[in-house]
C-alpha positions in Angstrom: -110.0 139.6 97.7 -113.2 137.5 95.6 -112.2 134.4 96.2 -112.2 131.5 93.8 -111.7 127.3 94.2 -108.6 125.9 91.9 -109.4 124.3 88.9 -107.0 121.7 89.5 -106.0 120.9 93.9 -110.2 122.4 94.9 -108.2 125.2 96.9 -109.3 128.5 98.1 -107.4 130.9 95.2 -107.9 134.6 94.8 -107.8 137.6 91.8 -104.3 137.7 90.3 -104.9 140.1 87.8 -108.0 141.9 84.8 -107.6 141.8 81.5 -109.0 142.4 78.0 -109.6 139.6 75.4 -111.0 139.0 72.6 -110.2 142.6 72.6 -113.6 143.5 73.6 -114.2 141.1 77.2 -113.0 142.0 80.9 -112.1 139.2 82.4 -110.3 138.2 85.6 -106.8 135.0 85.5 -106.8 133.5 89.1 -103.9 132.9 90.7 -103.8 128.8 92.7 -100.6 129.1 95.4 -101.2 125.6 96.2 -100.7 123.9 92.8 -99.3 126.8 91.5 -101.2 127.4 88.6 -103.7 130.5 86.6 -106.6 130.3 85.0 -109.8 132.7 83.6 -112.8 132.8 84.9 -116.0 130.4 84.2 -114.8 131.1 79.7 -118.6 131.8 78.8 -116.8 133.7 75.2 -114.9 130.6 74.6 -118.0 129.5 71.4 -116.5 132.6 70.2 -113.6 131.8 70.7 -113.6 129.2 68.5 -115.4 130.7 65.7 -111.9 129.8 63.3 -110.5 126.4 65.2 -107.3 128.0 64.5 -106.8 130.9 65.5 -105.5 132.9 62.6 -102.9 134.6 64.7 -101.4 130.8 64.7 -98.8 131.5 62.2 -96.0 128.6 63.9 -98.5 126.3 62.9 -96.5 124.3 60.3 -93.6 124.8 61.8 -95.0 123.7 65.0 -96.3 120.5 63.3 -92.7 119.0 61.3 -91.0 120.0 65.6 -93.2 118.2 67.0 -93.9 115.1 64.7 -89.5 115.1 64.5 -89.6 114.9 68.0 -92.2 112.9 69.3 -91.2 110.5 66.1 -87.8 110.1 68.3 -88.9 109.4 71.3 -91.4 106.8 70.3 -88.6 105.6 68.0 -86.9 104.6 71.5 -89.6 104.4 73.8 -91.9 102.1 71.9 -93.1 99.7 68.9 -93.9 99.6 65.6 -97.7 98.2 67.0 -98.6 101.3 68.6 -101.9 102.7 68.2 -102.0 106.4 69.2 -104.9 108.8 69.5 -104.2 113.0 68.5 -106.3 114.4 70.7 -107.5 118.3 69.7 -105.7 116.7 66.1 -107.1 120.3 64.5 -107.0 119.9 60.7 -105.5 116.8 61.0 -101.3 117.7 59.7 -99.6 116.1 63.1 -102.0 112.9 62.6 -101.2 112.6 58.9 -97.4 113.5 59.1 -96.7 110.5 61.5 -98.4 108.6 59.6 -96.5 108.8 56.9 -93.5 107.6 58.9 -95.3 104.5 60.1 -96.7 105.8 63.2 -100.9 104.5 63.6 -102.2 107.4 64.9 -105.9 108.7 65.1 -107.7 112.2 64.9 -110.2 114.0 67.3 -110.8 117.3 67.6 -114.3 118.4 69.0 -113.8 121.8 67.8 -112.4 120.9 64.3 -112.5 120.0 60.7 -110.3 116.7 59.8 -108.8 118.0 56.7 -105.5 116.0 56.1 -106.1 112.4 58.0 -109.8 111.7 57.0 -110.8 108.6 57.1 -108.3 108.2 60.2 -111.3 109.7 62.5 -111.4 107.8 66.5 -114.1 105.5 66.6 -114.2 106.1 70.8 -113.8 102.9 71.8 -110.5 101.5 70.3 -107.5 100.6 72.5 -105.1 103.4 72.8 -101.3 102.8 73.7 -100.5 106.4 73.5 -102.3 109.9 73.4 -101.5 113.1 72.4 -101.7 116.0 72.6 -100.0 119.4 71.3 -101.2 122.8 72.7 -104.2 121.5 73.6 -104.4 121.7 78.2 -104.0 124.8 77.6 -107.9 125.5 76.3 -109.1 122.7 78.3 -112.1 124.5 80.6 -111.5 121.7 83.2 -107.8 119.7 83.3 -108.6 117.5 85.5 -111.4 115.6 83.7 -110.2 115.4 81.1 -106.7 114.6 81.8 -108.4 111.3 84.0 -110.4 110.7 81.3 -107.4 110.7 78.6 -105.7 108.3 81.2 -108.4 105.7 81.6 -108.3 105.1 77.5 -104.0 104.6 77.8 -101.0 104.4 80.1 -99.7 107.4 78.8 -100.3 111.0 78.0 -98.1 112.9 76.0 -98.4 116.9 74.8 -97.4 120.5 75.4 -97.9 123.2 77.0 -95.6 125.9 77.7 -95.4 126.4 81.6 -95.0 129.5 83.8 -91.7 131.9 83.7 -93.4 133.2 86.6 -96.3 133.9 88.5 -96.6 137.8 89.3 -97.9 138.9 86.6 -99.9 142.7 86.6 -101.3 141.8 83.0 -101.9 139.9 80.4 -100.1 141.4 78.2 -96.6 140.4 80.0 -96.8 136.6 78.7 -96.9 136.2 74.7 -99.0 132.6 75.8 -101.9 133.8 77.4 -102.7 134.8 74.1 -105.5 137.9 74.5 -106.7 138.0 71.3 -108.0 134.8 70.6 -109.9 133.9 73.9 -108.5 130.7 73.8 -105.7 130.0 76.0 -107.4 130.2 79.4 -105.4 127.5 81.9 -101.4 128.3 82.6 -100.1 125.4 84.6 -97.0 125.3 85.8 -94.1 121.9 86.3 -95.2 122.0 89.8 -98.7 121.8 88.7 -97.7 119.6 86.1 -96.4 117.8 89.3 -99.8 117.7 91.3 -102.0 116.3 88.4 -99.5 113.0 87.9 -99.4 112.5 91.6 -103.6 113.1 91.5 -103.9 111.0 89.3 -101.6 107.9 89.7 -99.0 108.6 87.3 -95.5 109.6 87.3 -94.2 112.4 85.1 -91.3 113.3 82.6 -90.1 115.9 80.5 -89.0 114.5 77.3 -87.4 116.9 74.5 -89.0 119.6 75.9 -93.0 117.6 75.8 -94.2 116.3 79.1 -95.2 112.8 78.8 -97.5 111.2 82.0 -97.0 107.7 82.6 -98.7 104.7 83.7 -96.5 101.8 83.5 -94.0 103.3 80.8 -90.6 103.6 82.0 -87.5 106.3 79.8 -84.3 104.8 80.2 -81.7 108.0 80.4 -79.5 106.6 78.6 -82.3 106.5 75.7 -82.9 110.4 76.6 -79.4 111.1 76.6 -79.4 110.0 73.1 -82.5 112.1 72.5 -81.2 115.3 74.1 -77.8 114.8 72.5 -79.2 114.4 69.0 -81.8 117.6 69.3 -78.2 119.2 70.8 -76.4 118.8 67.7 -79.3 119.6 65.6 -79.5 123.3 66.7 -75.6 124.2 66.5 -76.3 123.5 62.4 -79.3 125.1 62.3 -77.4 127.6 63.4 -74.0 127.6 62.4 -74.8 126.2 59.2 -78.0 127.0 58.0 -78.3 129.5 55.3 -78.9 133.2 57.4 -80.4 135.5 55.0 -83.3 134.0 55.0 -85.3 134.4 58.5 -88.1 132.8 59.7 -91.2 135.5 59.2 -93.3 133.5 62.2 -93.4 136.2 64.4 -94.0 139.2 62.2 -96.9 137.4 60.3 -97.9 137.1 63.8 -97.5 140.5 65.0 -98.8 141.6 62.0 -101.9 139.3 62.5 -102.3 140.7 65.3 -102.1 144.2 64.5 -105.5 143.4 61.9 -107.5 141.6 64.0 -107.4 144.9 66.6 -107.7 147.0 64.1 -110.7 145.2 63.0 -112.0 145.5 66.1 -112.2 149.1 66.2 -113.9 150.2 62.5 -116.7 147.6 63.5 
């Protein structure tokens, strides 16, 4: 069995499975037994994967940003003062940066792969002091997660991010979990909760999970009372959505996602 060295803990790993990405490349996925993560082989296809920075299959981009904005703002209101300065790392088109600025949070944008369309004039200058770095749907794109996270934590005391953690480890194919996103080729690193705990310990931070978001913190303490309050508000919203929102209109996020996947595959087959 082919061996490799884990990109997180540098322990030996082995091939977990093989799979097709971008409809044409057969690649290997490695699994680390030590820190419980999965990652692809060296992503030689990555420049092609980012021909468009936002994948056409990302039909949930607006809904996701609205949900994240609500949760991030709720956390910031309870745990931080209004003078904090934040960085939206991997900010895409600037959607979240603009939305949080509209709510009064002093957020700046950075993304080496994308054009800033909605938060122009608020690009990060690379040197200003930052209190908290935000990164949503970014970690799974990183070729060297440890190096990137170390650099992020060298600029701030708190790093808040989203990433789907592995639901299991015994995958046979990259079609078993939607988050592998094989049709785009952009997702290359897949951590578990244990992976994130390992990273936090390695960089001398505490690890927290608040409203489904992951947080690495050097100094900040997150009161359990506030966390209970946040969870209560969250569940009240879920109940209201389930029982009081109109069901005549059903979101087309996943229907449209499937449509775009089929179009991608058909285009590749006819190319």
